[in-house]
Each structure stands twice: as C-alpha cells, then as structure tokens.
N, C-alpha and C positions, 0 to 999 in steps of 0.2 A: 644512342648511335651519332657517328660522324658523318659529315657531309662535305664535300668539297665546291666552293663557289668561284668561278671563274669571271672576272671584271676585267674590263679593257676600258680605257680613257684616252680619246684623241686630242692632241694638242694641237692647236694653230689657230690662225685667224679668223675662219670659219668656223669653229668648233666652241662647245660651252664648256669644255673641261669639266664635265661629270661623267662619273663613272657610271658605265653599263654592265648588267648582268649578261653574259654569254651563255651562261649555263651552271646547271647545278648537278654534279656527279657523286656516285657513291663510292668511288675511290679516287685517290691522288694519281693513280696511273691514268685513268680515263681524262682527269682533268688535264693533265700535261700533254695528254695525246690530243685533247682539242684545242688547248693553247698552242702546240706547235702547228696545228692545222691553219688555225686562224690567223698567226704570224706570218705564215708561207703565204697564204692568201692575201692579206694584205701587201706584203713584198710585191708580190705579183702582179695584183691590183694596181699599184701605183709604180709599178716599174722599177723597183729599188734593187739595187747590188748587196750583196753579202755584207759589205762594210758599212751598211745603213742600220745593221745589228750591231747595237751599241750595248746593251748589258744585257746578260741571260744568266739564269740559273735554274734550278728545278721547279720554282715556284712563282718567278718574276722576270720578264721580258720586256726590254724597250727597244723601239727601233726609231731611230732619230734622237730627239731630245725633247724635254719639257716646253719648247717653245714651238716644235713644229716635228710632230712624232705620234706613236701609240703607244701605250704601256699594258701590259696584261698582268694581271696577278692573280695567284691562287690563294683564296682563304680557306681557312678550316672553320668550320661551324660545328656546334654540337646541337643535336635535335632536343 
C-alpha cells in the first residue's frame, strides 16, 4: 500500500532547519490539498503576497528561499 507524507521545513534565523511531518495521507490528491491549505495559511499568517511563492509543483512548494522561508514536500512511501 502506498501512502503520501507531507513534510515542511522552515528556514530562517530562528529556525532549526529540520523537516516536520504535517500529515500522512492515503492519496496524492489529499496530500496536495493539505499542502495547498498549509501554504495558504502560512502566507496569510506571515502577511505574504503571491510573489513570495517561489517554486511550486504537484509535490513541492517553496515560499521565500532557503535562507528565509518554508518548503513543503510530498513524499511517497510504501507500507
């Protein structure tokens, strides 16, 4: 059985740069929805404009950059 793990990593002066698990999902679609929701919440909480969204694909999103921002990734795992 395949599962999808959504992880995120905060970057910045006050962050440790370690990845955290946001959730484990049964489908890629559910993981993508969770990633989109978390990215939107992050941008709202930090008062960021759409231009802050640096890179995005169906399994990866970067807001800001690796020195000040947040990165989300969807990883596929087999149980």
